C-alpha positions in Angstrom: -43.7 9.3 -35.0 -46.3 10.9 -37.3 -47.1 8.0 -39.5 -48.5 6.1 -36.5 -49.8 8.8 -34.2 -53.2 9.3 -35.8 -56.2 7.0 -36.1 -57.4 7.0 -39.7 -60.6 5.7 -41.2 -59.1 4.1 -44.3 -55.8 2.8 -45.8 -55.7 5.6 -48.4 -56.0 8.3 -45.7 -53.2 6.5 -43.7 -50.9 6.4 -46.7 -51.6 10.0 -47.6 -50.9 11.2 -44.1 -47.7 9.1 -44.0 -46.5 10.4 -47.3 -47.1 14.0 -46.3 -45.4 13.7 -42.9 -42.4 11.9 -44.5 -41.8 14.3 -47.3 -42.9 17.6 -45.7 -45.5 18.3 -48.4 -48.2 20.9 -48.1 -51.0 18.7 -49.5 -49.9 18.7 -53.2 -49.5 15.2 -54.6 -47.1 15.0 -57.5 -46.3 12.0 -59.8 -43.2 11.1 -57.8 -45.3 10.7 -54.6 -47.9 8.6 -56.4 -45.2 6.3 -57.8 -43.5 6.0 -54.4 -46.9 5.2 -52.8 -47.6 2.5 -55.4 -44.3 0.8 -54.5 -45.0 0.6 -50.8 -45.5 -2.9 -49.3 -49.2 -3.7 -48.9 -50.9 -3.0 -45.6 -52.9 -5.6 -43.6 -51.1 -8.4 -45.5 -48.2 -9.4 -47.7 -44.9 -11.1 -46.8 -43.4 -7.9 -45.4 -46.3 -7.3 -43.0 -46.3 -10.9 -41.8 -42.6 -11.0 -41.3 -42.8 -7.8 -39.3 -45.6 -9.3 -37.2 -43.6 -12.5 -36.7 -40.6 -10.5 -35.5 -42.7 -8.6 -33.1 -44.3 -11.9 -31.8 -40.9 -13.4 -31.1 -39.6 -10.2 -29.6 -42.6 -10.1 -27.3 -42.2 -13.7 -26.4 -38.6 -13.3 -25.3 -38.6 -9.8 -23.8 -42.0 -10.0 -21.9 -42.0 -13.8 -21.6 -38.9 -13.7 -19.4 -40.4 -11.0 -17.2 -43.5 -13.1 -16.7 -41.5 -16.1 -15.6 -40.4 -14.3 -12.5 -42.6 -16.4 -10.3 -40.2 -19.3 -10.9 -37.3 -17.1 -9.9 -39.1 -15.9 -6.8 -39.7 -19.4 -5.6 -36.1 -20.2 -6.2 -34.6 -17.0 -4.6 -36.8 -17.6 -1.6 -35.1 -20.9 -0.9 -31.4 -20.0 -1.3 -29.1 -18.5 1.3 -28.3 -15.2 -0.5 -31.8 -14.0 -0.8 -34.2 -16.0 1.3 -34.2 -13.6 4.3 -34.9 -10.5 2.2 -38.4 -9.0 2.1 -38.0 -7.4 -1.3 -37.8 -10.5 -3.6 -41.2 -9.7 -5.2 -40.0 -6.1 -6.1 -37.5 -7.5 -8.6 -40.3 -8.9 -10.7 -42.6 -6.0 -10.4 -39.7 -3.6 -11.4 -39.0 -5.7 -14.5 -42.5 -5.6 -15.7 -43.6 -2.2 -14.2 -40.8 -0.1 -15.6 -41.2 -1.6 -19.1 -44.7 -0.2 -19.0 -44.0 3.0 -17.1 -41.2 4.4 -19.3 -43.0 3.8 -22.6 -44.2 7.5 -22.9 -40.6 8.7 -22.8 -39.3 6.0 -25.1 -42.2 6.7 -27.6 -41.5 10.4 -27.5 -37.8 9.9 -28.2 -38.6 7.6 -31.2 -41.2 9.9 -32.4 -38.7 12.8 -32.4 -35.9 10.7 -34.0 -37.7 7.9 -36.0 -34.6 7.1 -38.0 -33.0 5.7 -34.9 -35.7 3.1 -34.2 -33.8 0.1 -35.6 -30.6 1.3 -33.8 -32.5 1.7 -30.6 -34.0 -1.7 -30.9 -30.5 -3.3 -31.2 -29.2 -1.1 -28.3 -32.1 -2.3 -26.2 -31.3 -6.0 -26.9 -27.7 -5.4 -25.8 -28.8 -3.6 -22.6 -31.1 -6.5 -21.7 -28.3 -9.0 -22.2 -25.8 -7.0 -20.2 -28.4 -6.6 -17.4 -28.9 -10.4 -17.2 -25.1 -10.9 -17.2 -24.7 -8.5 -14.3 -27.6 -10.0 -12.4 -25.8 -13.3 -12.4 -23.2 -11.6 -10.2 -25.7 -10.4 -7.6 -25.0 -11.0 -3.9 -28.2 -9.5 -2.5 -31.7 -8.5 -3.6 -30.7 -4.9 -4.1 -28.4 -6.0 -6.9 -31.2 -8.0 -8.4 -33.6 -5.1 -8.3 -31.1 -2.9 -10.2 -30.0 -5.5 -12.8 -32.7 -8.1 -13.3 -35.4 -5.5 -12.5 -34.5 -1.9 -13.6 -31.8 -2.3 -16.2 -33.5 -5.3 -17.9 -36.8 -3.3 -18.0 -35.1 -0.3 -19.6 -33.5 -2.4 -22.3 -36.7 -4.3 -22.9 -38.8 -1.1 -23.4 -36.2 0.4 -25.8 -36.1 -2.8 -27.8 -39.8 -3.4 -27.8 -41.2 0.1 -28.4 -40.6 0.1 -32.2 -42.9 -2.9 -32.5 -45.8 -0.9 -31.1 -45.0 2.3 -32.9 -44.8 0.6 -36.3 -47.7 -1.7 -36.0 -50.2 0.9 -37.3 -48.1 1.3 -40.4 -48.4 -2.4 -41.3 -51.9 -3.1 -40.0 -55.1 -1.0 -40.2 -58.3 -3.0 -40.5 -56.6 -6.0 -38.8 -54.9 -3.9 -36.1 -56.7 -5.5 -33.2 -55.9 -8.9 -34.4 -52.3 -8.0 -35.1 -51.8 -6.6 -31.5 -53.5 -9.7 -30.1 -51.2 -12.0 -32.0 -48.1 -10.0 -30.9 -49.2 -10.0 -27.3 -49.9 -13.7 -27.4 -46.1 -13.9 -27.7 -45.9 -13.2 -24.0 -48.0 -16.3 -23.3 -45.9 -18.5 -25.6 -42.7 -17.2 -23.9 -44.4 -17.7 -20.6 -45.1 -21.4 -21.5 -41.7 -22.3 -22.7 -39.4 -20.2 -20.5 -40.7 -21.4 -17.0 -40.0 -25.0 -18.0 -36.5 -24.1 -19.2 -35.7 -21.8 -16.2 -37.0 -24.3 -13.6 -34.7 -27.0 -15.0 -31.7 -24.7 -15.3 -32.1 -23.2 -11.9 -32.5 -26.7 -10.3 -29.4 -28.1 -12.0 -27.0 -25.1 -12.4 -28.2 -22.3 -10.1 -29.2 -18.8 -11.0 -25.8 -17.6 -12.0 -25.3 -20.0 -14.9 -29.0 -19.8 -15.8 -29.0 -16.0 -16.2 -25.8 -16.0 -18.2 -27.0 -18.8 -20.5 -30.3 -16.9 -21.1 -28.4 -13.7 -21.9 -26.5 -15.5 -24.7 -29.7 -17.1 -26.0 -31.6 -13.8 -25.9 -28.9 -12.1 -28.0 -28.8 -14.9 -30.6 -32.6 -15.0 -31.0 -33.4 -11.3 -30.9 -30.5 -9.7 -32.7 -31.6 -11.0 -36.2 -35.2 -9.7 -35.5 -34.0 -6.1 -35.6 -33.8 -6.3 -39.4 -37.5 -7.0 -39.7 -38.7 -4.3 -37.2 -38.6 -1.5 -39.8 -40.9 1.2 -41.1 -43.3 0.3 -43.9 -42.7 3.8 -45.4 -39.0 4.9 -45.8 -38.2 8.0 -43.7 -37.3 11.0 -45.9 -34.0 12.7 -45.1 -35.7 16.1 -45.3 -38.5 15.1 -42.9 -39.4 18.1 -40.7 -39.2 17.8 -36.9 -42.6 16.9 -35.5 -44.4 19.2 -33.1 -44.5 18.2 -29.5 -47.0 15.3 -28.8 -50.5 16.4 -28.1 -51.5 15.1 -24.6 -54.8 17.0 -24.2 -56.6 13.7 -24.5 -55.3 12.9 -21.0 -57.7 15.5 -19.5 -60.8 14.1 -21.2 -63.3 12.1 -19.1 -63.2 9.2 -21.6 -59.5 8.6 -21.2 -59.5 9.3 -17.4 -62.1 6.6 -16.8 -60.4 4.0 -19.0 -57.0 4.9 -17.4 -58.4 4.7 -13.8 -59.9 1.2 -14.4 -56.7 0.1 -16.3 -54.4 1.2 -13.4 -56.5 -0.4 -10.7 -56.8 -3.6 -12.6 -53.0 -3.7 -12.9 -52.6 -3.4 -9.1 -53.8 -7.0 -8.8 -53.2 -8.5 -12.2 -49.6 -9.4 -11.7 -49.9 -11.0 -8.3 -51.1 -14.4 -9.3 -48.3 -14.9 -11.8 -45.7 -14.0 -9.1 -47.2 -15.9 -6.2 -48.8 -19.0 -7.8 -45.6 -21.0 -7.6 -45.1 -20.1 -4.0 -48.7 -20.8 -3.1 -48.5 -24.2 -4.9 -45.4 -25.0 -2.9 -47.2 -24.2 0.3 -49.9 -26.8 -0.5 -47.2 -29.4 -1.2 -46.4 -29.1 -4.9 -43.0 -30.2 -6.3 -40.8 -27.7 -8.0 -42.0 -28.8 -11.5 -45.6 -28.6 -10.5 -45.0 -25.1 -9.0 -43.7 -24.0 -12.4 -46.7 -25.6 -14.1 -49.1 -23.0 -12.5 -47.3 -20.2 -14.4 -47.1 -22.3 -17.6 -50.8 -22.9 -17.6 -51.5 -19.2 -16.9 -49.3 -18.1 -19.8 -50.6 -20.7 -22.2 -54.2 -19.6 -21.5 -53.1 -16.0 -22.0 -52.1 -16.9 -25.6 -55.6 -18.0 -26.4 -57.2 -15.1 -24.5 -55.1 -12.5 -26.3 -55.8 -13.8 -29.8 -59.5 -14.2 -29.2 -59.8 -10.8 -27.6 -57.7 -9.3 -30.4 -60.1 -10.8 -32.9 -63.3 -9.5 -31.3 -62.1 -6.0 -30.2 -62.2 -4.9 -33.9 -65.9 -5.8 -34.0 -67.5 -5.3 -30.6 -67.8 -2.4 -28.2 -64.7 -2.1 -26.1 -66.5 -1.9 -22.7 -68.3 -5.2 -23.5 -65.0 -6.8 -24.2 -63.6 -5.5 -21.0 -66.7 -6.8 -19.2 -66.0 -10.3 -20.5 -62.4 -10.1 -19.2 -63.6 -8.8 -15.8 -66.3 -11.4 -15.2 -64.2 -14.3 -16.1 -61.2 -13.2 -14.1 -63.2 -12.3 -11.0 -65.0 -15.6 -11.0 -61.6 -17.3 -11.2 -60.1 -15.4 -8.3 -63.1 -15.4 -5.8 -64.5 -18.9 -6.5 -61.6 -21.0 -7.7 -58.4 -19.6 -6.2 -60.2 -18.6 -3.0 -61.3 -22.2 -2.5 -58.2 -23.9 -3.8 -56.3 -26.0 -1.2 -55.2 -28.7 -3.7 -53.4 -28.6 -7.0 -56.3 -29.6 -9.3 -58.4 -26.5 -8.7 -55.3 -24.3 -8.6 -54.4 -25.5 -12.1 -58.0 -24.7 -13.2 -57.6 -21.2 -11.8 -54.3 -20.7 -13.7 -56.1 -21.5 -16.9 -59.2 -19.4 -16.2 -57.3 -16.4 -15.0 -54.9 -16.5 -17.9 -57.7 -16.8 -20.4 -59.7 -13.8 -19.1 -57.3 -11.5 -17.1 -54.5 -12.2 -19.6 -56.6 -10.8 -22.4 -57.2 -7.4 -20.7 -54.4 -5.5 -22.6 -55.8 -6.8 -25.9 -58.7 -4.4 -25.3 -56.3 -1.4 -25.6 -56.7 -1.0 -29.4 -60.4 -0.5 -28.7 -59.6 2.0 -26.0 -57.3 3.8 -28.4 -60.0 3.9 -31.0 -62.5 5.2 -28.5 -60.3 8.0 -27.2 -59.3 9.1 -30.7 -63.0 9.1 -31.8 -63.8 11.4 -28.9 -60.7 13.5 -29.2 -59.5 13.5 -32.9 -56.3 15.4 -32.1 -55.2 12.5 -29.9 -52.3 10.5 -31.1 -53.0 6.8 -30.8 -49.4 5.9 -30.0 -49.4 8.3 -27.1 -52.8 6.9 -25.9 -51.2 3.5 -25.9 -48.1 4.8 -24.0 -50.3 6.4 -21.4 -52.2 3.2 -20.9 -49.0 1.3 -20.5 -47.7 3.9 -18.0 -50.8 3.5 -15.9 -50.3 -0.3 -16.0 -46.7 0.3 -15.0 -47.8 2.3 -12.0 -50.1 -0.5 -10.9 -47.3 -3.0 -11.4 -44.7 -1.2 -9.4 -47.0 -0.4 -6.5 -48.2 -4.1 -6.4 -44.7 -5.3 -5.5 -44.3 -3.7 -2.0 -48.1 -3.8 -1.6 -48.2 -7.5 -2.0 -45.4 -7.9 0.6 -47.5 -5.9 3.0 -50.7 -7.9 2.2 -49.1 -11.2 3.2 -46.9 -10.0 6.0 -47.6 -12.1 9.1 -49.9 -14.3 7.1 -53.2 -12.5 7.9 -56.4 -14.5 8.0 -54.4 -17.7 8.5 -56.7 -20.1 10.4 -59.4 -17.4 10.7 -61.1 -18.3 7.4 -61.6 -21.4 5.3 -59.9 -22.8 2.2 -57.5 -20.5 0.4 -58.7 -17.4 2.3 -57.4 -18.9 5.5 -54.0 -19.9 4.0 -52.3 -16.7 4.9 -52.7 -15.5 1.3 -56.4 -14.6 1.8 -55.9 -10.9 1.7 -53.8 -11.2 -1.5 -56.6 -13.2 -3.1 -59.3 -10.8 -2.1 -57.3 -7.8 -3.2 -56.7 -9.4 -6.6 -60.4 -10.1 -7.0 -61.5 -6.6 -6.0 -59.1 -4.8 -8.3 -60.2 -7.0 -11.1 -63.8 -6.0 -10.6 -62.9 -2.3 -10.5 -61.0 -2.8 -13.7 -64.3 -3.5 -15.5 -65.8 -0.3 -14.3 -65.8 1.2 -17.9 -68.8 -1.0 -18.7 -70.8 0.6 -15.9 -69.6 4.0 -17.0 -70.9 3.3 -20.5 -74.3 2.3 -19.2 -74.4 5.5 -17.0 -73.6 7.6 -20.2 -70.3 8.7 -18.7 -68.5 7.5 -21.8 
């Protein structure tokens, strides 16, 4: 969509570009255009902008928050007859999160080509998510869960969620980093509330009733939000078809370095949120305390996303990434690695959520950097490509994590958490986190 695909230096330039793209002008500005421009809702503030951001926040909290509660479901599925003997339980969660990242370039391209269907697509995505959850309640094996709670839920989620990203740059310019940080904090809020709810429902009513109940609640809460996820500038009926998206930025060294670090970081990022409840159960935690590990992780992510969103507009992006990397690596190697009781494990959940959970809030800075080096780059497609890289890491991390803990390697051969059978998983998470901060070294080496 052309009104959000560039990175502009000022609000006036943004609105001029939007007006030109919408009406198909050749650069001439007539009185009608000026009048229409004056009637547009304000950017970076005003009731319409804040309502849009609030709708995106709630959409994020429900769509992504549910995906990030999968650790609670995994602990539950691992204990019931239908699924406990399967080796693919973790794949359900990584499919749900990974595909929502991975298919964003295709979804963005479709919305860019037919922007008038964004609100319709948002509603259609909500219906698909609800249907997927309803079907997953009928699952008899993990393959059924992978298709429904994993793949179909992810497809619906990305279709519903993509307009929030595409339209953000219409509503926010100078405060774009903060706006993205606030929206992404929704995942943390959803990840705080939903694990408590899901853990109680699963314990009392089982997964079938739980999934059906959430499908109904998801529809009731998200359907009204579709009204507020709308363009700031009305789309002209005579709007010309946009040219194909310019993807040349993908072959620049700047994007390639950021994307490599982003993808490697994603290989390990999702593993703690999936395995923390299981790990807590191994050291004797009750079901409620197992869920608390995910709750603390997501709560800390809220704070991390907002803080990172605030500073990414002001500081060098590689410095912000370094802060995320150092904090998360210390948490993994020195806290999780030596946790054999609940107290340090809870501390790890907070530290990891605060630092690792804020990594994606650096993306506006990466987008700004790539567009600065390659002015023809479209910032929405830079975002989609970063999301796809994160999706690749997420999808690979599912079967990879199963292999890492197969046979409980290092069990008894090392001390503390490293000798628990999850040692290889802990080490892998830490190493990928360190590599994820490689862009800071690249900057110091003048590679960026």
